KEZAMAR-907035 format. One line per 5 residues: number of its first residue (from 1); their letters; for each residue x, y, z of N, C-alpha, C. Coordinates in steps of 0.02 Angstrom, whole numbers, plus 50000, padded with zeros to 5 digits. Example, Ala and Ser with C-alpha at 12.3 -4.5 7.8 and 13.67 -1.06 7.14 Angstrom:
% KEZAMAR-907035
1 = as = 50660 49716 50390 50615 49775 50390 50660 49835 50390  50642 49888 50354 50684 49947 50357 50645 50002 50394;
***
This chain:
% KEZAMAR-907035
1 = xxxxx = 55474 54867 54412 55425 54907 54446 55441 54911 54521  55457 54854 54550 55473 54853 54622 55534 54896 54636  55586 54888 54597 55648 54926 54609 55636 55000 54600  55597 55019 54550 55583 55090 54538 55545 55120 54597  55496 55084 54624 55457 55110 54680 55501 55117 54742;
6 = xxxxx = 55543 55068 54755 55588 55072 54813 55639 55128 54804  55664 55137 54743 55713 55190 54730 55681 55259 54741  55620 55267 54718 55584 55330 54727 55576 55344 54802  55555 55294 54840 55546 55302 54912 55613 55319 54946  55666 55287 54924 55732 55301 54953 55750 55374 54943;
11 = xxxxx = 55742 55399 54883 55761 55468 54869 55718 55517 54908  55652 55503 54914 55610 55547 54954 55631 55544 55027  55657 55487 55049 55681 55481 55117 55741 55525 55132  55777 55541 55080 55836 55584 55087 55817 55658 55088  55766 55678 55050 55752 55749 55043 55680 55769 55059;
16 = xxxxx = 55637 55720 55070 55566 55735 55077 55543 55747 55148  55480 55765 55153 55446 55774 55216 55406 55711 55230  55378 55704 55290 55339 55644 55306 55285 55627 55254  55252 55678 55228 55199 55664 55179 55229 55630 55117  55289 55650 55097 55322 55619 55039 55341 55547 55054;
21 = xxxxx = 55365 55535 55115 55383 55467 55135 55321 55422 55134  55267 55448 55160 55205 55410 55159 55182 55392 55090  55184 55440 55046 55164 55427 54976 55210 55377 54943  55273 55378 54962 55319 55327 54936 55299 55258 54960  55279 55253 55023 55255 55188 55049 55192 55166 55012;
26 = xxxxx = 55147 55214 54997 55087 55198 54959 55106 55169 54892  55153 55201 54858 55173 55179 54791 55200 55108 54793  55242 55094 54843 55270 55026 54849 55214 54976 54863  55169 54994 54908 55113 54950 54923 55071 54935 54861  55057 54986 54821 55017 54976 54761 55052 54928 54713;
31 = xxxxx = 55117 54936 54704 55155 54892 54659 55150 54820 54684  55160 54809 54748 55156 54741 54774 55085 54713 54768  55035 54755 54775 54965 54732 54766 54954 54710 54693  54978 54751 54647 54971 54734 54576 55005 54667 54561  55061 54655 54593 55100 54594 54581 55076 54535 54624;
36 = xxxxx = 55020 54545 54659 54990 54493 54700 55038 54468 54755  55069 54515 54789 55114 54501 54844 55086 54536 54907  55033 54506 54936 54997 54540 54989 55037 54555 55052  55083 54511 55070 55121 54523 55132 55162 54587 55127  55197 54595 55072 55236 54656 55061 55191 54717 55052;
41 = xxxxx = 55135 54708 55017 55088 54763 55007 55061 54787 55074  55045 54741 55118 55018 54759 55183 55071 54793 55227  55132 54769 55224 55186 54800 55262 55192 54874 55245  55194 54890 55181 55203 54959 55160 55140 55001 55170  55082 54971 55164 55019 55006 55179 55018 55026 55253;
46 = xxxxx = 55039 54979 55296 55041 54994 55368 55091 55050 55383  55147 55051 55349 55196 55104 55358 55166 55172 55340  55129 55174 55284 55096 55236 55264 55048 55260 55318  55007 55214 55343 54959 55232 55394 54995 55256 55458  55049 55222 55477 55088 55244 55535 55116 55314 55525;
51 = xxxxx = 55143 55327 55466 55171 55393 55452 55117 55447 55458  55058 55432 55431 55003 55480 55436 54985 55494 55508  54978 55441 55547 54957 55450 55617 55011 55483 55659  55074 55464 55648 55129 55493 55687 55139 55567 55673  55119 55589 55614 55131 55658 55593 55067 55698 55584;
56 = xxxxx = 55011 55672 55610 54946 55706 55605 54930 55726 55534  54942 55680 55488 54927 55692 55417 54857 55662 55404  54812 55704 55381 54743 55681 55368 54723 55690 55296  54659 55698 55286 54632 55712 55220 54652 55661 55168  54677 55686 55112 54696 55645 55054 54742 55588 55074;
61 = xxxxx = 54794 55603 55112 54843 55551 55128 54815 55499 55176  54777 55519 55225 54748 55469 55270 54699 55425 55232  54659 55455 55189 54612 55416 55148 54649 55365 55105  54705 55386 55076 54743 55340 55034 54782 55288 55075  54799 55304 55136 54829 55253 55180 54778 55198 55192;
66 = xxxxx = 54716 55218 55205 54663 55168 55214 54649 55130 55150  54652 55164 55093 54643 55131 55028 54696 55078 55018  54758 55094 55035 54813 55046 55028 54802 54986 55073  54779 54998 55134 54764 54943 55180 54709 54899 55151  54656 54930 55126 54600 54892 55097 54624 54850 55039;
71 = xxxxx = 54663 54879 54995 54686 54843 54935 54731 54785 54955  54777 54796 55002 54822 54742 55023 54783 54685 55055  54734 54701 55098 54694 54648 55128 54652 54613 55075  54626 54649 55027 54587 54617 54973 54630 54568 54934  54691 54588 54918 54737 54544 54881 54753 54482 54923;
76 = xxxxx = 54755 54491 54989 54769 54435 55035 54708 54390 55045  54651 54411 55017 54590 54371 55025 54555 54382 55091  54571 54436 55126 54540 54450 55191 54486 54503 55181  54429 54480 55157 54374 54524 55138 54349 54568 55195  54342 54540 55254 54317 54579 55311 54362 54638 55326;
81 = xxxxx = 54427 54626 55327 54474 54681 55340 54474 54730 55282  54470 54705 55221 54468 54749 55162 54407 54795 55167  54350 54766 55182 54288 54806 55188 54295 54860 55242  54324 54841 55298 54334 54888 55353 54375 54949 55330  54428 54936 55294 54471 54992 55272 54441 55031 55214;
86 = xxxxx = 54400 54999 55173 54364 55036 55121 54319 55088 55155  54284 55067 55207 54239 55113 55243 54279 55170 55276  54336 55153 55305 54378 55205 55335 54404 55253 55282  54422 55227 55224 54445 55270 55169 54389 55317 55147  54329 55291 55141 54273 55333 55120 54261 55389 55171;
91 = xxxxx = 54263 55371 55235 54251 55421 55287 54306 55474 55286  54369 55453 55282 54424 55501 55278 54419 55542 55214  54395 55511 55161 54388 55546 55097 54339 55604 55100  54292 55601 55146 54244 55656 55154 54280 55721 55177  54339 55714 55205 54377 55772 55228 54423 55801 55174;
96 = xxxxx = 54425 55770 55116 54466 55795 55061 54431 55856 55032  54465 55912 55030 54434 55975 55008 54422 55978 54933  54468 55953 54894 54464 55959 54821 54420 55903 54792  54368 55923 54756 54322 55874 54726 54359 55825 54680  54406 55850 54642 54444 55807 54597 54480 55751 54635;
101 = xxxxx = 54507 55767 54693 54542 55717 54733 54493 55669 54767  54434 55694 54787 54382 55650 54815 54360 55600 54761  54350 55625 54700 54329 55582 54645 54383 55531 54628  54446 55551 54631 54501 55505 54618 54501 55448 54668  54491 55465 54732 54488 55413 54783 54431 55364 54769;
106 = xxxxx = 54372 55390 54754 54315 55346 54740 54330 55301 54681  54361 55329 54630 54379 55289 54571 54429 55235 54589  54479 55251 54629 54529 55201 54650 54498 55148 54694  54453 55167 54738 54421 55117 54781 54384 55065 54739  54355 55086 54684 54318 55040 54641 54362 54989 54607;
111 = xxxxx = 54427 54999 54608 54473 54950 54577 54500 54899 54627  54479 54904 54689 54501 54856 54739 54465 54790 54726  54502 54734 54723 54470 54669 54711 54414 54656 54761  54356 54639 54734 54298 54623 54776 54259 54684 54800  54277 54743 54777 54243 54804 54797 54169 54801 54778;
116 = xxx = 54126 54820 54825 54054 54824 54812 54033 54896 54809  53999 54914 54755 53973 54982 54750 53913 54988 54797  53908 55044 54830 53851 55054 54875 53808 55109 54851;
***
């Protein structure tokens, strides 16, 4: 799983746009979160967030960059930071135009360890 995520990101790095690179970082972060490797998950979540900010990428991608940060911090046991990024993801998610994508974000946020429904 780790190798596949890194390979995907590598290939997008060759032919993709910044949004593709960011999504590749998200994918790697998610894999590391699933495997309970918070340091690596956080590194790649931060890269996604940096790519979004450096390239003025908002909406869906910014919301998912925050989701990745929240998940990585949750896996690391840093509840306060995880909660902060869940709230940022929700706020960014309000800017997602497509209802299906807003719903997907909400569904994914609910799978973050320690997530509290409000």
